[in-house]
Structures are given as C-alpha cells and as structure tokens.
N, C-alpha and C positions, 0 to 999 in steps of 0.2 A: 504494500500500500504506500501511496505517496504521503509524506508527512508535511506537505505545504498547507498553508491556510487555504480553506475553500470558503466560498460564500454562497448561501442559499438565497435566491431572490424570490420575493412574493409581492405582488402588486399591492396587497393590503397590509401585509405584515412588515414590509421593508427588509433591509439587509440585516442578517444576523450571522456574523462570522464565527465559525468554530473550526478547529483543526479536524482533519480526517481521523477516523478511529484507527487504532493499531492494536495488535495482539502478539503475544510471544508465548512459546511453550517453555515452561520453567520447571524446576524440581526443588522440592524441600526435603532435606535430609537431617535427621537428628536421632542419635542413640540407636542406629541401625534401622530406623524406619525411613521410608522414602515415599513421597507423594509427588507424582507428576501432575501439573496443573497448567491451565491456560490463563494468562493474565491479559485482560482486555481493557483498554482505555477508550472511552468515547462518550457520546452525549445521548441523552434520552429526550425526545420531544415531550414537553408537558403541555397538554392541550385541554381546553374547556370541553364541556359536553357537546358543544356545537362545532368543535374542531379548531377554534381560534388558538393560535400558538401563544402561550404565556412565556415560554422560555425554553432553554435547553439545559438540562441538568447533567453535570459531569458525573460519570460513574466509572469506577475502577473495580473490576470484578475478578475474582479468582475462582475458577471452576475446575474441580478435580474430576478425573474419569469422565471426560466430555463425550460420553456415548450413551447408549440406552440406559445404563445404570444411573445416570445423572438425574433422570426424571423423578426418582424417588428419594434422592439425597436432599437433606434440608438445605435451604438457602436463607442466609441471614443478611438483612439490610442494616448497615451500620453508619453512624454519623456522630459527629461531635455537636457542640452546642453554640454558645456565645450569648445570645443569638448573633450570628455573623461569622461563625468559625467554619472553616473547611474541615474535612474528615481526615486530615493527615495524622494528627496525634493518635487516634484510635487505631490507625492502620499501621504505620511504620513505628509507632511507639508501643502499640498494645497487642492486637490480636491478629494482624496480618501475617502472612508467611515469612516476611522479612521484617526485622526490627533494628533500630539503632541500639547498639550496645551502650548501656549506661554505666556510670561509675559511682555508685552509691549516692551520697549527697553532694558529690563534687560536680563542678561545671564540666560538661563533656567537651573534650578537646577536639578541635577541627583538624583534619576532616574526620567526621564520625565514621566508625566502623559499623557496617551492616552485617547482620548474621541471620542465619535461619532461626526463626523464632521457636524456641522449644515449647512454648505454650500456645502456639497458634490455634485459632478456632477452626482452621482449615481441616484439621484432623477429623472433625465431626460435622462440618457444614461448609458448603460453598459460601463465599463472602462477596457482598456488593457494597462498596463504600460510596456514599452519595454526598455531593456538596450541595448545600442549600443554594437556591437561586440568588445570585449576587455575591457568592463566595467562591473561592478557588477558581476553577475554569467554568463554572456555571454562569450562564448569561441570561438576562431578561430581554424578552423580545421588544422591539420598538413598538410604540403605541400601547404598551402595557404599563400601568402605573405600578412601580415596584412596591409601593406601600400596601397594595392589595394583597401581596404575598409576604410582606415583612410584618407579619402579625401572627398571633397564636393560631387563629383558625385558618388564615390563608396559607401559612407555612405548612400546616398538617395536610391541607388539601393538595398542595403541589406534590408533597411526598407520596400521598396515597395514589395520585395519578401516575407518578413516575414508577412506583412499585408495580402497579397493574400493567403498565406498558412493558416493563422489563420481563415480568412473568409471561406475558403474551409473546413478546418478540423472541424469547428464549425457550418457548415450549415447556415451561416449568409449572404449569398449573397443578401438576401431581405432586409437587414437592411441599413438605412441611415448611411453613413460612415463620421466620423469627425476626424480631426487631431488637436492635442493640443500640441504645442511645446513651450518651454520656453528658452530664451537666444539663444545659438547656435541652439537650437531646432527650432527656428523660421527660421533660414537660411535653416535648414533641411526641414522644412515645405514648404518653397517656392519652392525648387527643387522637393520635393516629390509630392506636389500637381500637378505640371506640369507633372512629370513622370507618376503618376497614370492615369492622363487624357490621356496621350499618349498611355498608355497600356489598355485603355478602362475600367478603374475601376472608377466608378462614385463617386465623393466626394461631400458631401452635404455642409459641412462647415469646416472652418479652424480657429483655435484660435491661435493668436500670442501673447505671453506674454513676455514683456521685449525684444524687437526685435532688431536684427542687420541684416541689409540687404546688405549694401554697405561696404565691408571690407576695401576699400581704406580709408574710414573715420576713421578707427581704427589705421591706420599707424601713427607712430611718425611724428609730424610736419604737419599733415593734418589740413588745415585751417577750414574745416567743422567739424573736431573733436573738435577744440577749441570753435567754435560757438555752437555746441551741448551741451558742458559742461557748458557754461555760465549760462543758466537758472537753472541747478542743483546747481551750486555754489551759485547763488543768493538766492534760496529757503533754502538751507542749512544755509547760513549766517543769514537769517531771523529767522530760527528755533532756532539758538543759540544766538539770540539777537545782532548780529554783523552788521545787516543791516535791512532795511525795517520795522523799529519799527512802530507798530500800524496799519500795513497793513493786509489785508486778504491774506491767503496763496495762494489761486488760482489766485487772482488778481495780486499778486506780481510775481508769476511764469509767468502768461500770459504777464505781462509787460516786464519781462526779455526775454521772447521769442521774443517779438516784437523788443526790443532793440538789441537782438543778430542779427536779420535779417537786420534791417534797419540802425543800427549805428555801431555795433561791427564788422560785416563782412566787411564793407567798410574800417574800421580802419585797419584790418589785410591785406586787399588787397593793402593798401598804402605802407606797409613795411617800409624801411628806407628812402622813399621819404617824410615821415613826417618830419616837422621841429621839433627841440627840444621843442619848445613851444607847438606845437600841440600834441606831444607825452606826455608831462607832463600833459597837460589838459585832454587828453584821459585817462591817468592813474588815475587821480583824479576822473573822472566820473565813471570809472570802480570800484574804491575803494568803492564808495557810494553804489554800487550794490552788490558786492561779498564780502565785509567785510575785504579784505586784505589791508595792507598798500599801499598807492600809490607808495611809493619808491620801494617796492618789485615788483609791477606790471610794473613800468617803467623799472626797471633793467632787467626784463624778456621780454622786448619788447612787452608788452601787451599780451603775450602768457603764460598763467598759466596752466601748465600740472597738471594732477590729483594728482601725488605724492606731488608736491609743495603745492597744495591747502589743501590736507588732513593733511599734517604735519604743515601747517602754520596757519590755521584758529584759532585753539585753542592752539597754542604753548605756550601762556602765562599761560595756565592751565596745561601744560604738557600732553596734550591729542592729539590723532590722530583720525580723523573721519573714518567711514567705507567707503567701496567702493560700495558694493552691496546696502547698505542703509546708506546714509551719516549721518543719525540721531544717529546711534550707535557710541560709542566712546570707546577707550581703552587707557591705558597709553602709552606714547611715548616710542619706543624702545631705547635701549642704543645708544649712539651717533655713534657707529661703524656699525650700521645696518640701511640700507635704508628702508624707509616706503614701498617701492615697493618690498622689498625682501620677498620671501615666508615665512621666519621664523619670519618676522615682524607681519604677520597675518592680518586679517580683522575682526574687532569687530563684524560686522554683520554676518559673517560666524561662528566665534568662539562661538557666543551666542547660536546658534541653531543646527548646523550640527552634533556635537557629539550626541546630544539628538535624532536627527532624525535617526542616524545610529543604536543606541542601541534599540530604539523603533521598528524600522523596523525588526531588527533581532528577537526581541521577537514576533513580529507579524507573521513572517514566522514560528516560532516554534509552534504558536497556530494553524496555518494552517496544520502543520505536515511536512513541507518541511525541509529536513536536511540541505541543503545548503553546504557550504564549510567553512573551517576556515577563509578564507579571502573574504571580499566583498568590493572591491575598490569603495567607494562612488564617488571618483574622481580619475581618472587616467591621469590627464592633463599633468603631468611631463613626462609621457611615450608617450601618444597619442597626446595631444594638441600641444606639442612642434614640433613634426614631421609632423603634419597634412598638407596635400596638399590642399591648398586653391584655386588652379586654378580651373576654371570652364568654360565649353563651354557655351557661351552666346547664348540663344535661337535664332535660325534663322540666326546667323551670321557665323557659321562655324569656329569661332575663340575661342581660350581659353584665358580667362583673368586671370592674375596672382592674382589679388585682385578683385573678382567679385562683381557685384551688382545684387543680386538674386531677387531684386524687379521686374526685367524684367521677371523672371520666374512666378511671381504672375500674371503679366499682361497676359502672354502667357496662363497660366492655366485658367484664367477667360474667355479668348477668346475661348478656347477649350470647356469650360463648363460655360456658362453665367448664370446658375441657382445656382451656388456655391455662398456662402456668406463667408466673411472674417471679423474677429474681431481682431483689433490691439489694445492691451492693454498695459499700462505702468504706471510707478510711477514717481512722481516728484523728489524723492530722490535717484533715480537709476543713479549712476555715471558709472556703467559698460556698460549699453546700454542706453544712454540718449534719452529721449523722442523726442527732437527736430529732431534728425537724422532720426528716423523712420518716423515721420510725413513728413519730407522733402522728403524722398525717395518715399513715396506713392504719394505725391503731384506732383512729377516730372515724373509720369508715363503717365500723360495726357490721362487718360482713358475716353472713351465716357461716357456720362451721365448715360446710363443704367447700365454700369459696375461700374461706380464710386459709384452708390447707393448701390452696393453689398458689399462695404467696410465700416466698422464702426471703428471709432477711439474713445477710451475711456481712460481717464487719472484718476489716483487715488492718494490719499495722502499716498503714500507708497514708498518702495524701489523696488529693482530688483525682489525679491521674495515677491510679493505684499501680498500674503496670510499670511505671518508672522504677519501682522498687523490685529488684530481681527476685528475692524470696517470695514477695507477694505475687509476682508474675507467675511463678510456678504453682503457687497455691490457687491462684485465680484460674489458671488453665485446668487444673485438676477439678475444681468445683464446677466450672462451666461444662466440662466433659460429662460430669455426673448429671448436671441439669439437662443436657440434651438426651442422655440415655434414659 
C-alpha cells in the first residue's frame, strides 16, 4: 500500500485528508509462547443514521489467527480518556503486544526500549485501540461542529458507531465484545455500554481502569472529593516515611478508607459548627494520617486540596509529588508558578509520556503507516476545557450538568444481566481516587445477581497502573482470569 496522504472528496462533506491504511504481520514472543498477529492502522468512517460523515476515527488493531478461528475470538475496544487523550498510553504502555520498558519510579531515558509485553491482553483477545475524534490521527469532518461530539453523550455515540462499523467491516459479529477504558475512558465506558445495549449490540465484559463516574465529586469544594483523596494522601505519606511507619501498605490504605468514611466525612459535615478545640484535635488526628503539619490542616479547615498536598508533603526537600502517581517526584517549580499550572508539570507524566509518544511513532513506521507530522497525544487544552459534561440521566428524562454515569452501568446491567464489569484502580492515583469509584458502585444498590457481575480490584500503583512492572504482571494475570 502507498503511505502518501490521500484525500476523499465529497460535494457536501468537503475535503477530509487521512493517510492510507497499512498493515504488517508481526509476532509476540514471551516465556516460550508465540502469537503471530496482524497489526492494522487506518480510519473508520463515523456516520449518522442518514449517512452524513461526522469524522474518521483512527484505529490501530491487533488480530491474532486472522482466519476462520478469529470469528469466535473476543475483541476488545480500548481507549484512554482526558477527555482529549489518544489511546497511546493504554497501548504501548499497558496492554498492547509491545510496550515501553519502564524503570521503576525513575524518568525513562530516551530512546525508550520497546519489548514484547509479557502481560499483553492479546493472549486472550484481539485488540482495537481507538482515538476519540479530534485526538491522535482522528479527524472531524468539515461542516460538523466538533462540540456535538466533544460531550459525554456525543462522544459515546461516535464510539458506538465506530465499534459497529468495525465489527461489520471485519466480519466479527460472532465475537464476544469487550470494552476497556481508562480514566475518562471509564465514564465513556459507562455510557457506551448502556448505549450499545440499547442498540442491540451485545457486550460481554467491561474493564474500568482508574475510574471516574460521578463528576460532581471532581468539582472544587466537593466534600466527597476530599474524602476520596484522604486514603491516597495517607498511603503517599507512608511511602515517603511521613506517616504510618512500620505498617503494611494495604492495611494502612484500608485503615485510611475506613477513617475517611467513619470519622473524616462527619468532620467535614460539621463545618464551622466545630468548636476551636474540636477543630484543633481533628487537625492533629489528620496530621498523624496524611503527614502534613496540623497547623496547615487546621488553617485549611481540615480540607486539603490536591495542589496543597502535592506541594507541601515534601516541601522541606524541595520536591513536589505526582498527580497520576503520587510516588513520583520532581523539583518544586519556581515560586511564581503554581503546582496546578500546566507548565509546572506532573512527574508521573513527564517520566513516561514522551517515551510513549516516540515509541508509538516508531511502531507505526514499522507497520508502514505514514501518519501525519503531528499526533496530539493529549488535546485536553483544546477539547477537555470545552467539553460538555451534561448528560441525560437514564430513565429520568433530565440532563444533569455534572452527571453520575454509574447509573448508566446499572441500566446496562439490567439490559444485559450476562455482562461482567471489572473496576480496577491504584492506591497512589490522586487523579481518580479509588474510594470515589468504590463509593459510586456501592450506592447503586444492585440486586445480588447483578452485584456479583461487578468485580473491584485494587493495586499498589498509580493512575496508569501498568507503568509499575509488578502491577503489570498482576494486572495481566487478573485480566486473563476475567476473560476466562
């Protein structure tokens, strides 16, 4: 195939340039096991019911045994979040057949080494990595308002249409269908699994990694937001020797979860009805758990936002902790820059994302896909900032400005009670804290038969759990069991 840019002309839709598709036969080998697969890079037309082109979604697929056996093999559609992120991290960082070799909590040195991923999901399922329209190599058609799809409902609709198109084009309607979303991709998953059920597309399983379901808990000042962050703070403080000396990580985290629910939440509910003595006592108790000075906690009315925690825990060492993985650190920015500022960075992102980007581009060259000069790994400043987070709550006929899409999960399970859901997270994830996801699922009050269809699993890792190699191995083992 030619790898030069081609242009499709349409009198009504205008010009929409995309590179020609490409494919290559490759092999994965690990511990004596070998899988031959076809890697294919190209675009999927996303069209309305009337055939109007909305855009072309970039898809990178890995299909093993591309013959008659493939029709019954599971296929998993995978994506990251943002909103505004391409699917590179979950691919070459996480579950694809090739991954960037990481170096513990250290910054990956360029050029990054690619290796056959010992925990790839390709062992149990074919994989299709999708870039949301406007991210990566996915493009929006001329004459289409991108804001129509840069929204909770519009985004899920485009993914549903792309998935149906891929299944049809590849003759895979006999395959078990799985969805794998990370971060905002879990919010997409929740709406998408319901939408596909309503459109009579059977989904076998859904994997939620580093979940966010209730957007209200992400809003500044949310009491549940503070509650959810406390166990992350506690475990991070233990990691750096600022609290919990001599304790087991899992036990310390579980204890902080219990404290957050039974003690900390009532503290917050009291507000300024606390007496000064009660407030001072509570601050001292919190200090013992999260490692910050009691005076700082008391001054902030027992409410420590993430920026304050990241910049304060290791301030005496001139360090700032990460957000996606709070075990990572970087030098504190100059005093005129806030830690929350984009130019202040996040050590856990800086350590790996440039390596992912370069390795992914090399990987596409090996497949023979020309691509384009720019591949926005993250387009959050353009897409995420303007994202329409309103959502029609299932069965209510009302739109919520800050939705809780966990209700979509419940609705989807009731549509399809044979579906299974895995909710996975990390103790050091301050972007999507574990407590909040567990809280949202526990407040669905599912009947016992549906409750058993949902598994929750926690790891000693951050937001992108697969960066941590011991967790990667554990994750691979757990996912294989989930598919079996």
